[in-house]
C-alpha positions as a Markdown table, in Angstrom:
| # | Residue | x | y | z |
|---|---|---|---|---|
| 1 | Met | 244.7 | 61.8 | 89.6 |
| 2 | Pro | 243.5 | 65.0 | 87.6 |
| 3 | Ser | 244.3 | 68.0 | 89.7 |
| 4 | Ser | 244.2 | 71.8 | 89.1 |
| 5 | Ala | 245.6 | 74.5 | 91.0 |
| 6 | Leu | 245.2 | 78.3 | 90.6 |
| 7 | Ser | 246.8 | 80.9 | 92.7 |
| 8 | Phe | 246.4 | 84.8 | 92.9 |
| 9 | Pro | 247.6 | 87.1 | 95.7 |
| 10 | Gly | 245.2 | 86.3 | 98.7 |
| 11 | Leu | 243.5 | 83.5 | 96.8 |
| 12 | Phe | 244.3 | 79.8 | 96.2 |
| 13 | Leu | 241.9 | 77.2 | 94.5 |
| 14 | His | 242.8 | 73.4 | 94.4 |
| 15 | Arg | 240.7 | 70.9 | 92.9 |
| 16 | Ala | 241.4 | 67.1 | 92.6 |
| 17 | Arg | 239.5 | 63.9 | 91.7 |
| 18 | Val | 240.5 | 61.0 | 93.7 |
| 19 | Arg | 239.8 | 57.3 | 93.7 |
| 20 | Asp | 241.4 | 56.4 | 97.1 |
| 21 | His | 240.3 | 57.1 | 100.8 |
| 22 | Asp | 243.8 | 57.8 | 102.0 |
| 23 | Glu | 244.5 | 60.0 | 98.9 |
| 24 | Leu | 241.5 | 62.1 | 99.9 |
| 25 | Ala | 242.3 | 62.2 | 103.6 |
| 26 | Ala | 245.8 | 63.6 | 102.7 |
| 27 | Leu | 244.2 | 66.3 | 101.0 |
| 28 | Val | 242.2 | 67.6 | 103.7 |
| 29 | Arg | 244.1 | 70.2 | 105.8 |
| 30 | Gly | 243.6 | 70.9 | 109.4 |
| 31 | Ala | 242.1 | 67.6 | 110.3 |
| 32 | Gln | 243.0 | 63.9 | 110.4 |
| 33 | Cys | 240.3 | 62.2 | 108.3 |
| 34 | Glu | 238.7 | 58.7 | 108.4 |
| 35 | Phe | 236.2 | 57.7 | 106.0 |
| 36 | Ile | 233.7 | 54.7 | 106.3 |
| 37 | Gln | 231.8 | 53.6 | 103.1 |
| 38 | Leu | 228.2 | 52.9 | 103.8 |
| 39 | Asp | 227.2 | 52.0 | 100.1 |
| 40 | Pro | 229.0 | 49.4 | 97.9 |
| 41 | Gly | 230.7 | 50.5 | 94.9 |
| 42 | Ala | 234.0 | 51.9 | 93.8 |
| 43 | Phe | 235.3 | 54.8 | 95.7 |
| 44 | Lys | 235.7 | 58.1 | 93.7 |
| 45 | Ala | 235.4 | 61.7 | 95.1 |
| 46 | Glu | 236.0 | 65.3 | 94.1 |
| 47 | Phe | 238.0 | 67.8 | 96.4 |
| 48 | Thr | 238.0 | 71.4 | 96.3 |
| 49 | Ala | 239.9 | 73.7 | 98.5 |
| 50 | Leu | 239.5 | 77.6 | 98.4 |
| 51 | Arg | 241.7 | 79.9 | 100.4 |
| 52 | Leu | 240.7 | 83.6 | 100.9 |
| 53 | Gln | 243.6 | 85.2 | 102.9 |
| 54 | Asp | 243.2 | 83.7 | 106.4 |
| 55 | Thr | 240.4 | 81.3 | 105.8 |
| 56 | Thr | 240.2 | 78.1 | 103.9 |
| 57 | Val | 237.1 | 76.4 | 102.8 |
| 58 | Gln | 237.1 | 72.6 | 101.7 |
| 59 | Phe | 234.5 | 70.7 | 100.0 |
| 60 | Ile | 234.2 | 66.9 | 99.3 |
| 61 | Gln | 231.7 | 65.4 | 97.0 |
| 62 | Thr | 231.0 | 61.7 | 96.6 |
| 63 | Pro | 228.3 | 59.6 | 94.9 |
| 64 | Leu | 228.0 | 57.2 | 97.6 |
| 65 | Arg | 227.1 | 57.5 | 101.4 |
| 66 | Tyr | 229.9 | 58.0 | 103.9 |
| 67 | Leu | 230.6 | 58.7 | 107.5 |
| 68 | Cys | 233.7 | 60.8 | 108.1 |
| 69 | Arg | 235.4 | 61.4 | 111.3 |
| 70 | Ala | 237.7 | 64.4 | 111.1 |
| 71 | Pro | 239.3 | 65.6 | 114.4 |
| 72 | Pro | 241.1 | 68.7 | 114.1 |
| 73 | His | 245.0 | 68.6 | 114.3 |
| 74 | Ala | 246.4 | 69.9 | 117.6 |
| 75 | Thr | 247.9 | 73.2 | 117.6 |
| 76 | Glu | 250.6 | 74.3 | 119.6 |
């Protein structure tokens, strides 16, 4: 899995290319993801996470259509 990370004070960038649904779901923070593939073909995706102080933005890009269910993790 090609992956890269870059970190500065208050900033963190992580990018990864994955070829497995479970591997992608494990990268997503703050939610428990389940992916349902709608088109035939081999799974591949690019994941990017950008953390800016107290906020994290996550992106997933795939060439095929998917449904994703991602309920947030329970907080205590």
